[in-house]
C-alpha positions as CSV (number, residue, x, y, z in Angstrom):
1,M,56.9,50.8,57.2
2,K,56.7,46.7,56.9
3,Y,53.9,45.4,59.6
4,R,53.5,41.5,60.7
5,T,50.8,39.7,59.6
6,R,48.9,38.5,62.5
7,T,49.6,35.6,64.1
8,Y,47.4,32.3,64.7
9,Y,49.0,29.6,66.5
10,T,48.6,26.7,66.8
11,D,46.8,24.6,69.3
12,S,50.6,22.3,70.4
13,Q,51.7,26.2,70.7
14,K,49.1,27.3,72.9
15,A,50.2,24.2,74.9
16,L,53.7,25.2,75.2
17,M,52.6,29.1,76.3
18,W,50.4,27.7,78.5
19,E,52.7,24.4,80.0
20,R,55.9,27.2,80.0
21,W,53.1,29.8,82.8
22,K,52.2,27.5,84.6
23,K,56.2,26.9,85.9
24,G,56.4,30.8,85.8
25,D,58.0,32.2,83.3
26,S,57.2,36.0,81.8
27,L,54.9,36.9,79.8
28,Q,58.4,38.0,77.7
29,K,60.2,35.1,77.9
30,I,57.5,32.5,76.3
31,A,57.5,35.5,73.5
32,Q,60.7,35.2,72.4
33,L,60.1,30.8,72.1
34,F,58.0,32.9,69.4
35,D,59.5,35.6,67.9
36,R,56.6,37.9,69.1
37,N,55.6,40.7,71.3
38,H,54.3,39.7,74.9
39,S,50.6,41.2,74.0
40,S,50.8,38.6,71.7
41,V,51.3,36.3,74.1
42,G,49.6,37.9,76.6
43,G,46.2,38.3,74.5
44,I,46.0,34.1,74.1
45,L,46.0,33.8,77.9
46,A,43.8,36.7,78.5
47,E,40.9,35.1,77.1
48,T,40.8,32.9,79.8
49,G,41.8,35.4,82.9
50,G,45.4,33.0,82.7
51,I,43.6,29.8,83.8
52,R,44.1,27.1,81.2
53,P,40.8,26.0,79.7
54,A,40.1,22.0,80.6
55,Q,41.1,20.2,77.3
56,R,37.7,19.6,75.4
57,S,37.0,15.7,75.4
58,R,33.8,13.2,73.7
59,S,31.3,11.5,76.4
60,Q,31.7,8.5,76.6
61,L,27.3,8.2,76.3
62,A,28.0,10.5,72.7
63,L,28.0,7.7,69.7
64,S,31.6,7.2,67.6
65,L,32.4,8.5,64.3
66,A,33.3,4.4,63.9
67,E,28.8,3.7,64.9
68,R,28.5,7.0,62.9
69,E,29.8,5.1,60.0
70,E,28.0,1.9,60.3
71,I,24.8,3.7,60.6
72,S,25.4,5.4,57.3
73,R,26.7,2.1,55.3
74,C,22.8,0.5,57.1
75,L,20.1,3.1,55.7
76,M,22.3,2.6,52.8
77,A,21.6,-1.7,52.6
78,G,17.6,-0.2,53.6
79,Q,18.2,-1.7,56.5
80,S,15.2,-0.2,59.5
81,I,16.2,1.8,62.5
82,R,15.3,-0.8,65.0
83,S,18.0,-3.8,63.0
84,I,20.6,-1.1,63.4
85,A,20.1,0.5,67.1
86,L,19.7,-3.6,67.5
87,K,23.4,-3.8,65.6
88,L,25.0,-0.9,67.7
89,N,23.6,-2.1,71.0
90,R,21.8,1.9,71.5
91,A,17.9,1.9,72.0
92,P,16.4,3.0,68.5
93,S,15.5,6.9,69.6
94,T,19.1,7.8,69.7
95,V,19.7,5.5,66.1
96,S,16.3,8.2,65.2
97,R,17.3,11.0,66.6
98,E,20.7,11.0,65.3
99,I,19.7,11.0,61.8
100,K,16.3,13.4,61.9
101,R,18.8,15.8,63.3
102,N,21.6,15.2,60.7
103,G,20.1,15.6,57.5
104,G,17.2,12.4,57.2
105,Q,17.9,8.8,56.3
106,S,18.8,10.4,53.1
107,S,21.3,12.2,53.5
108,Y,23.2,11.4,56.5
109,R,26.8,10.8,56.1
110,A,28.6,9.8,59.2
111,A,31.3,12.9,59.4
112,Q,29.4,15.0,58.7
113,A,27.0,13.8,61.5
114,D,30.0,13.3,63.9
115,Q,31.9,17.1,63.4
116,A,28.6,18.3,64.2
117,A,28.2,16.7,67.1
118,W,31.2,17.3,67.8
119,D,31.0,21.7,67.1
120,R,27.2,21.3,69.0
121,S,29.1,19.6,72.2
122,H,31.0,23.1,72.9
123,R,29.3,24.8,75.1
124,P,30.5,25.9,78.6
125,K,28.9,24.0,81.6
126,R,26.7,26.4,83.4
127,C,29.1,27.9,87.2
128,K,27.3,26.4,89.8
129,L,27.4,30.4,91.6
130,V,25.4,31.6,88.4
131,Q,23.2,28.8,89.2
132,N,22.7,29.5,93.1
133,R,22.1,33.4,93.4
134,A,21.8,32.9,96.7
135,L,25.4,31.6,96.8
136,A,26.8,34.2,94.7
137,R,25.6,37.0,96.9
138,V,27.0,35.2,100.0
139,V,30.4,35.0,98.6
140,A,30.2,37.9,96.2
141,R,30.2,40.1,100.7
142,K,32.6,37.9,101.9
143,L,35.0,39.0,98.5
144,Q,34.4,42.6,100.1
145,C,35.1,41.7,103.7
146,Q,39.1,41.0,101.9
147,W,38.9,37.5,102.0
148,A,40.2,35.0,100.3
149,P,38.5,32.4,97.8
150,Q,40.1,29.4,100.1
151,Q,39.4,31.3,103.6
152,I,35.4,31.6,101.6
153,A,35.1,28.0,100.1
154,G,36.4,27.3,103.8
155,W,33.8,28.8,105.4
156,L,31.1,27.8,103.6
157,Q,32.0,23.9,104.4
158,R,32.1,24.8,108.3
159,T,29.0,26.8,108.4
160,Y,27.2,25.3,106.0
161,Q,27.7,20.9,107.0
162,C,24.8,19.8,106.4
163,D,24.1,22.2,103.1
164,K,26.5,20.7,100.5
165,D,23.5,23.2,97.9
166,Y,26.2,26.4,100.1
167,H,30.2,24.6,98.6
168,V,31.8,25.6,96.3
169,S,35.8,25.4,95.5
170,H,38.2,28.3,96.0
171,E,39.0,27.4,92.2
172,T,35.1,28.2,91.4
173,I,35.1,31.1,93.0
174,Y,38.7,32.2,91.2
175,R,37.1,31.4,88.1
176,S,34.2,33.1,88.4
177,L,36.1,36.1,88.7
178,F,39.0,36.3,85.8
179,I,36.6,34.5,83.6
180,Q,34.0,37.0,83.4
181,A,32.1,35.0,80.5
182,R,30.7,32.5,82.8
183,G,29.0,35.3,84.1
184,A,28.8,34.9,87.6
185,L,30.5,37.1,90.0
186,K,31.5,41.5,89.3
187,K,34.4,42.2,87.9
188,E,35.0,45.0,90.4
189,L,35.5,42.2,93.1
190,L,39.2,41.7,91.8
191,Q,40.1,44.5,93.3
192,H,39.6,42.3,97.4
193,L,41.5,40.2,95.5
194,R,45.0,40.1,97.4
195,R,46.6,40.3,94.7
196,T,45.1,42.3,92.4
197,R,45.9,41.4,88.4
198,A,43.7,40.6,86.0
199,M,45.1,37.2,84.9
200,R,45.9,34.6,87.5
201,R,49.0,33.4,87.9
202,S,51.6,30.8,88.8
203,R,52.7,30.7,92.5
204,H,56.3,30.1,90.7
205,Y,56.1,33.4,89.2
206,T,58.0,36.1,91.9
207,Q,59.9,34.7,95.2
208,K,60.5,36.9,97.4
209,T,64.5,37.3,98.5
210,D,65.5,39.0,101.8
211,N,68.6,41.0,101.7
212,H,67.7,43.5,105.4
213,G,71.3,44.2,106.7
214,R,73.3,42.1,109.6
215,I,73.7,42.2,113.3
216,T,75.9,40.7,115.4
217,N,75.3,39.0,119.1
218,T,72.9,37.1,117.6
219,V,70.6,33.9,119.6
220,S,70.3,31.7,116.4
221,I,67.0,30.4,115.5
222,S,68.6,26.5,115.2
223,E,69.0,27.6,120.0
224,R,65.0,27.7,119.9
225,P,63.1,25.7,121.8
226,A,61.2,22.1,120.3
227,T,57.9,23.2,122.0
228,V,58.4,26.9,120.0
229,E,58.9,24.5,116.6
230,D,55.7,22.6,117.0
231,R,53.1,25.7,118.3
232,A,52.6,23.6,121.4
233,V,52.5,26.3,123.7
234,P,51.2,29.4,123.0
235,G,53.3,33.1,123.5
236,H,55.8,33.1,120.9
237,W,55.7,35.3,118.0
238,E,56.6,36.4,114.8
239,G,57.8,40.0,113.9
240,D,58.9,41.8,110.8
241,L,58.7,45.6,109.6
242,M,56.8,46.3,106.8
243,F,57.6,49.6,104.7
244,G,55.6,51.5,102.7
245,S,56.2,54.8,100.4
246,L,59.3,57.4,101.5
247,N,60.6,54.8,103.5
248,N,57.9,54.1,106.2
249,Q,57.2,51.2,107.8
250,I,55.2,49.4,110.8
251,A,56.0,46.4,113.0
252,T,54.4,43.9,112.1
253,L,54.0,40.6,114.8
254,V,52.1,36.9,114.4
255,E,51.2,34.9,117.2
256,R,52.6,31.2,115.9
257,Q,50.2,28.8,117.9
258,T,47.1,31.6,116.5
259,R,48.4,33.1,113.9
260,Y,47.1,36.5,116.0
261,V,48.5,39.7,113.8
262,M,49.0,42.9,115.5
263,L,50.9,45.8,113.6
264,V,52.6,48.9,115.8
265,K,53.7,51.9,114.4
266,V,57.1,53.3,114.5
267,A,58.3,56.6,113.3
268,S,61.4,55.1,111.5
269,K,63.4,52.2,110.9
270,D,66.3,52.7,113.4
271,T,67.2,50.6,116.1
272,Q,66.1,53.0,118.5
273,T,63.0,54.0,117.3
274,V,62.1,50.5,117.0
275,T,63.4,48.5,120.0
276,N,61.2,51.4,122.0
277,A,57.6,51.0,119.6
278,L,58.6,47.2,120.8
279,I,59.4,47.6,124.1
280,K,55.9,49.8,125.0
281,H,53.9,47.5,122.6
282,A,55.4,44.1,124.4
283,R,53.9,45.5,128.1
284,K,50.2,45.1,126.5
285,L,50.2,41.8,127.5
286,P,51.2,39.1,129.8
287,Q,53.4,37.1,130.4
288,E,51.8,33.9,129.2
289,L,51.6,34.8,126.1
290,Y,54.9,36.9,124.5
291,K,57.6,34.8,125.2
292,S,60.1,35.3,122.5
293,L,60.2,37.1,119.7
294,T,61.5,35.6,115.7
295,W,63.2,38.2,113.5
296,D,65.1,38.4,111.0
297,R,68.6,39.8,110.0
298,G,67.0,43.5,109.8
299,H,69.2,46.4,112.0
300,E,66.5,47.9,113.0
301,M,67.2,45.0,115.6
302,A,70.4,45.8,116.2
303,D,69.4,46.6,119.8
304,H,67.8,42.9,120.6
305,K,69.9,42.9,123.8
306,R,68.4,45.9,125.2
307,F,65.1,44.5,124.8
308,T,64.6,41.3,125.8
309,L,66.9,43.1,129.4
310,A,63.7,45.2,129.3
311,T,60.9,42.9,128.8
312,D,62.5,39.4,129.3
313,I,61.2,37.9,126.4
314,S,63.9,35.7,124.4
315,V,65.4,37.1,120.5
316,Y,66.0,34.6,118.2
317,F,67.1,35.6,113.9
318,C,66.4,33.7,111.7
319,D,69.8,32.2,108.8
320,P,71.1,34.6,106.7
321,H,69.1,35.2,103.4
322,S,66.3,32.3,105.1
323,P,63.1,34.5,105.3
324,W,61.2,31.4,105.1
325,Q,62.3,30.2,108.9
326,R,59.3,32.7,109.8
327,G,56.8,31.5,107.0
328,S,54.1,33.2,109.5
329,N,55.5,36.3,109.7
330,E,56.7,36.1,106.3
331,N,52.6,35.4,104.7
332,T,50.9,37.7,107.4
333,N,53.4,40.4,105.0
334,G,51.7,39.2,102.1
335,L,48.3,39.0,103.2
336,L,48.7,42.9,104.5
337,R,49.8,43.6,101.4
338,Q,45.8,43.8,100.4
339,Y,45.8,46.6,103.1
340,F,49.1,48.2,102.4
341,P,49.6,48.2,99.1
342,K,53.1,48.3,98.0
343,G,53.7,53.0,96.7
344,I,51.3,53.8,99.8
345,N,51.9,56.5,102.6
346,I,52.4,54.1,105.7
347,S,53.2,56.8,108.4
348,N,49.5,58.6,107.9
349,Y,47.8,55.1,109.6
350,S,47.0,56.0,113.6
351,Q,47.6,53.1,115.7
352,A,44.2,53.3,116.2
353,Q,43.5,52.3,112.2
354,L,46.4,50.5,112.1
355,N,44.4,47.9,115.3
356,A,41.6,48.5,113.3
357,I,43.0,46.5,109.8
358,A,44.8,44.0,112.4
359,R,40.7,43.4,113.9
360,K,39.7,43.1,109.9
361,L,42.8,40.5,109.3
362,N,42.3,38.9,112.7
363,E,38.2,38.4,112.3
364,R,38.8,35.9,108.7
365,P,38.8,32.5,108.7
366,R,42.5,30.3,108.3
367,K,42.5,26.6,106.9
368,T,45.7,26.7,109.1
369,L,43.1,27.3,111.6
370,N,39.9,24.8,110.5
371,Y,38.5,27.5,108.9
372,E,38.9,29.5,112.8
373,T,39.7,32.6,112.4
374,P,42.9,33.8,114.8
375,A,41.1,36.1,116.6
376,E,39.0,33.2,118.3
377,R,41.4,31.5,119.1
378,F,43.2,34.3,120.9
379,S,40.4,34.9,122.6
380,Q,40.4,31.1,124.6
381,L,44.2,32.2,125.4
382,V,43.4,35.1,126.9
383,A,39.9,34.1,129.3
384,L,42.9,31.0,130.1
385,T,45.4,33.1,131.0
386,G,42.5,35.6,132.7
């Protein structure tokens, strides 16, 4: 059997890999560019957790190759260190250290000294979470509560406004998780992220499509009042079904202004069962906080007329293949997958358990709410209507 020899990729080939990975290409597609297996490319990208390493560059304060060549020529001419430093407009101590660490006056060679300096500079910068272990512990606790790195970063900035030692970017948190060589956060914390993958992927990697059934006699989202669109008035909700294994599901509802989430247990996806569950749930809220519901074209809402008659809540429907028109709900369903991974049997959850999960999500700060929580915003509305 003939085996392929090990492939060593050039810097330009690696640059192409990272460029295609950023655009969202799969490992298999990238590997085809080099006529290799996807594991060959995956090994390169996985070294830094799917995050492109920063391009190395020389410090502007460091001696250049031209300066080192001038030092070499001056030493050959027998000039003193002070005269060399004056010619280079450098401190004598800088020139002295440069010569001593590279063989001394008799053995100094510019090219060798320049390469040695480049090799010595290849040291990773210490991560802020390594330097500040108290901050790392705070970040770890919030990750264990299923907070996203961006939520943690925003919450820290809001909570410790006057203490910049406790400010850290979400990118630093991601890098500390995916690049274990940094030694800041334990790898086990990856399981608490919304997407529990080993490498970070481009946001362009996948695009969700809408393939639900069609229904008739709908009121289009284009007829929805402008006050709903700009989120100026509370009480307007977006809804959808989230599916698990064995074709079981729950209804997910999100209030557009506060991003408050409510979960409704449904026994099956037929329109009568779903409509009955939504009617029962709607009666738990005051009319001021439940004025309209925006849904996609799923057949489970075919009985929307009965829902409106029973609750006096208007139902609007997105255009076909346009799930982005109820973006708050789409985003929330993605967040909920952290609690309900694909393939899980959702029917095992009671309504009380669903309420507990919704409460966890509602107590997580949101960037769009200036890092307040949906629970805080919704409680304010309840107090006003009470």
